[in-house]
C-alpha distance (Angstrom), angle and dihedral (degrees) to the residues before:
residue distance angle dihedral
M1 . . .
A2 3.85 . .
N3 3.83 119.6 .
A4 3.73 112.3 -111.9
D5 3.81 112.8 -136.2
S6 3.85 111.8 -121.9
V7 3.76 119.8 -128.1
L8 3.85 90.4 -151.8
D9 3.84 117.7 91.6
H10 3.77 107.4 -129.7
E11 3.70 95.4 -155.1
A12 3.70 93.3 51.7
L13 3.81 92.0 45.6
A14 3.78 89.9 53.2
Y15 3.83 91.6 48.6
A16 3.83 90.5 51.5
M17 3.77 91.9 47.1
A18 3.89 89.5 52.2
L19 3.77 90.2 52.1
L20 3.76 91.0 52.0
K21 3.89 93.7 55.4
P22 3.78 114.9 98.7
P23 3.70 113.2 -104.7
L24 3.79 118.7 -99.1
E25 3.78 113.5 -108.0
R26 3.83 116.9 -119.6
E27 3.77 122.2 -137.5
N28 3.83 113.8 -107.1
L29 3.74 108.0 -124.1
W30 3.67 94.1 -174.3
A31 3.74 94.9 84.0
A32 3.86 92.3 50.7
L33 3.81 90.0 48.0
G34 3.73 92.7 48.2
A35 3.84 91.8 50.5
A36 3.79 91.5 49.7
L37 3.79 91.8 47.4
F38 3.88 89.3 51.3
A39 3.74 92.4 49.8
A40 3.82 92.5 48.2
V41 3.80 93.2 48.8
S42 3.86 92.9 45.5
A43 3.96 89.3 49.5
L44 3.79 90.5 51.5
A45 3.77 92.0 47.3
F46 3.80 92.5 49.7
A47 3.92 88.6 48.6
V48 3.83 91.2 50.7
A49 3.87 89.3 49.0
M50 3.79 92.5 50.3
V51 3.79 94.0 51.4
M52 3.91 95.5 42.6
A53 3.86 96.2 44.4
P54 3.77 118.0 96.6
P55 3.83 116.3 -108.9
V56 3.72 119.8 -91.8
T57 3.68 118.0 -123.7
S58 3.82 125.6 -177.4
S59 3.77 95.3 -155.2
K60 3.79 131.3 51.8
L61 3.92 96.3 -114.1
A62 3.72 96.0 173.8
L63 3.83 97.6 50.3
E64 3.78 96.6 48.4
P65 3.77 113.6 118.8
E66 3.79 116.3 -122.7
T67 3.82 113.3 -110.5
T68 3.75 109.7 -147.5
T69 3.70 121.8 -168.4
E70 3.67 117.0 -160.3
V71 3.69 115.8 -140.8
V72 3.75 110.8 -148.1
S73 3.72 115.6 -155.5
S74 3.83 121.5 -144.6
S75 3.79 90.5 -112.5
E76 3.82 94.1 57.2
N77 3.81 87.4 50.4
N78 3.67 96.7 66.6
């Protein structure tokens, strides 16, 4: 059986079919960049708050009464 030559150009047909395919959707990077920016800004805000906040103490150091113990020497005891 003899091969019949095709009138269609296979390269042109493949090019036309590639043009008819729907375009591939690209990922939107703005959402990821926005989330990373929000995380960085909030981390910096928390760091600044930790540095500027007063220290937390569990006891009232300034209001504690001073306990003085008197040392009595043996010469004063007589």
